[in-house]
C-alpha positions as CSV (number, residue, x, y, z in Angstrom):
1,F,5.0,3.1,10.5
2,N,1.1,3.8,10.3
3,P,-1.0,2.0,7.2
4,I,-1.3,4.1,4.2
5,L,-4.9,3.5,3.3
6,L,-6.6,5.4,0.9
7,L,-10.3,5.5,0.5
8,N,-11.4,4.8,-3.6
9,T,-14.2,6.7,-4.3
10,R,-15.7,6.3,-7.9
11,D,-12.4,4.9,-8.3
12,F,-10.5,7.8,-8.3
13,Y,-7.5,5.9,-6.9
14,T,-7.9,3.1,-9.2
15,P,-5.2,4.5,-11.9
16,L,-2.5,5.2,-8.8
17,Q,-3.2,1.9,-7.9
18,S,-2.2,0.3,-11.1
19,F,0.7,2.7,-11.7
20,L,2.3,1.3,-8.3
21,Q,1.7,-2.1,-9.3
22,H,3.8,-1.8,-12.5
23,V,6.1,-0.2,-10.7
24,I,7.1,-3.0,-8.6
25,D,6.6,-5.2,-12.1
26,E,9.3,-3.1,-13.1
27,K,11.6,-3.1,-10.0
28,F,11.7,0.5,-9.1
29,L,9.8,-1.0,-6.1
30,N,10.6,-4.3,-4.3
31,P,7.2,-6.1,-4.1
32,E,7.4,-5.5,0.0
33,H,6.4,-2.5,-0.6
34,A,3.0,-2.8,-1.6
35,Q,2.5,-4.1,2.0
36,M,2.5,-0.2,2.6
37,W,-0.6,1.1,1.2
38,S,-4.1,-0.6,0.7
39,L,-7.5,1.0,-1.0
40,V,-10.9,0.6,0.4
41,D,-14.1,1.3,-1.3
42,A,-16.2,2.1,1.0
43,P,-15.8,4.4,4.4
44,E,-17.4,1.9,6.2
45,Q,-13.9,-0.1,5.1
46,V,-11.5,2.6,6.4
47,L,-11.4,1.1,10.2
48,P,-11.7,-2.5,9.6
49,A,-9.0,-1.8,6.9
50,V,-6.5,0.4,9.9
51,A,-7.1,-2.5,12.2
52,A,-6.5,-5.3,10.0
53,T,-2.8,-4.0,8.7
54,P,-0.3,-6.0,10.0
55,A,2.4,-4.4,11.8
56,W,5.5,-3.4,10.4
57,R,8.7,-5.3,10.8
58,E,11.7,-3.4,12.5
59,D,13.9,-3.5,9.4
60,A,11.1,-1.7,7.2
61,R,13.7,0.8,6.1
62,D,15.6,-1.7,4.6
63,Y,13.0,-2.1,1.9
64,A,15.0,1.0,-0.1
65,I,17.9,-0.8,0.3
66,V,19.5,-2.0,-3.2
67,R,19.8,-5.4,-3.9
C-alpha cells in the first residue's frame, strides 16, 4: 500500500481532517484508519512525510472487518 498524503495548502484539507477524526470518534472507522493518511502544510514536507510513513501491516485489509 502507498501512503495517502494531502498537501494542505491554505488549510484546504483541514475540514476533511476534522471530518475524518469525527468519523473515527463516532466509530464509523477504527482508529487504525487514521494511519492511512497524513497532511502536510508545505511542499518541502511532502518527501520527508512519504519517507517517514510506516509500512502497512500485512493484515491492513482487516481494518474493515466489523468488530
